[in-house]
C-alpha positions in Angstrom: 31.1 -208.3 -102.3 33.1 -211.2 -103.9 34.1 -209.1 -106.9 35.3 -206.2 -104.7 37.2 -208.6 -102.5 39.0 -210.1 -105.4 39.9 -206.7 -106.8 41.2 -205.6 -103.4 43.1 -208.9 -103.1 44.7 -208.4 -106.6 45.7 -204.8 -105.8 47.2 -205.9 -102.5 49.2 -208.7 -104.2 50.4 -206.4 -107.0 51.5 -203.8 -104.5 53.3 -206.5 -102.5 55.1 -207.8 -105.5 56.1 -204.3 -106.8 57.2 -203.0 -103.4 59.3 -206.1 -102.8 61.1 -205.6 -106.1 61.5 -201.9 -105.5 63.0 -202.4 -102.0 65.3 -205.1 -103.3 66.5 -203.4 -106.4 65.9 -199.6 -106.2 66.4 -198.5 -102.6 70.0 -197.6 -101.7 69.3 -197.1 -98.0 71.4 -199.6 -96.1 68.9 -199.6 -93.2 66.4 -201.4 -95.3 68.7 -204.0 -97.0 67.4 -206.9 -94.9 63.7 -206.3 -95.2 61.1 -208.8 -96.3 57.5 -207.9 -96.9 55.0 -210.3 -95.4 51.7 -208.8 -96.4 49.9 -205.8 -97.8 46.4 -204.7 -96.7 44.7 -202.1 -98.7 41.8 -200.0 -97.2 38.4 -200.3 -98.8 38.8 -196.9 -100.5 42.4 -197.7 -101.7 43.6 -194.6 -99.9 45.9 -196.4 -97.4 48.0 -199.6 -97.5 49.5 -201.2 -94.4 52.7 -202.9 -95.5 53.8 -205.5 -93.1 57.5 -206.4 -93.0 60.1 -208.4 -91.1 63.8 -207.7 -90.9 66.9 -209.9 -90.4 68.8 -206.9 -89.1 68.0 -207.7 -85.5 66.0 -206.1 -82.7 68.6 -203.4 -82.1 68.3 -202.2 -85.7 64.5 -202.3 -85.8 64.0 -198.5 -85.2 66.5 -197.7 -88.0 64.7 -200.0 -90.4 61.4 -198.3 -89.6 62.9 -194.9 -90.1 64.4 -196.0 -93.4 61.1 -197.3 -94.7 59.2 -194.2 -93.5 61.8 -192.1 -95.3 61.5 -194.1 -98.5 57.6 -194.2 -98.5 57.1 -191.2 -100.8 59.7 -192.5 -103.3 58.2 -196.0 -103.2 54.7 -194.6 -103.7 55.8 -192.5 -106.7 57.4 -195.6 -108.2 54.3 -197.7 -107.6 52.4 -195.0 -109.5 54.6 -195.7 -112.5 54.1 -199.4 -112.3 50.5 -200.0 -111.2 47.4 -198.7 -113.1 44.9 -197.7 -110.4 43.3 -194.3 -109.9 44.9 -193.5 -106.5 48.1 -195.0 -105.3 47.5 -195.6 -101.6 49.5 -193.9 -98.8 52.0 -196.5 -97.5 52.1 -197.3 -93.8 54.9 -199.7 -92.8 54.1 -202.0 -89.9 56.6 -204.4 -88.3 55.3 -208.0 -88.4 56.4 -209.7 -85.2 54.7 -213.0 -86.1 57.7 -214.6 -87.7 59.8 -213.7 -84.7 57.2 -215.0 -82.3 57.0 -218.2 -84.3 60.7 -218.7 -84.2 60.7 -218.1 -80.4 57.9 -220.5 -79.9 59.6 -223.2 -82.0 62.7 -222.7 -79.9 60.7 -223.1 -76.6 59.1 -226.2 -77.9 62.5 -227.7 -78.9 63.8 -226.9 -75.4 60.8 -228.5 -73.7 61.2 -231.7 -75.8 64.9 -231.9 -75.0 64.3 -231.5 -71.3 61.5 -234.0 -71.4 63.8 -236.6 -73.1 66.5 -236.0 -70.4 64.0 -236.8 -67.6 
């Protein structure tokens, strides 16, 4: 179990690193210019990878970012195949990661509560 976990973890980290670089340097699609990958989870059989991302493009651009990433998935998978030495390159599934956004909103709410508490 421990050995398999560490291998899956290494594969996830390598995919994360390579995809981040590919998105930053190789993709020319302006819809995905402000994307940051937050995590990669690879299935036990390495057939699928959930790639979690955030975007600074704003909520109104979120659908466009998702379409851009979905459109680029086959190119990114092909490029991963050239960079990573594993039997099967997983199918890439991009998932928006709202945790950063939620954290920012919660921090803002806490700041507002502290300010109003000091005023009273």
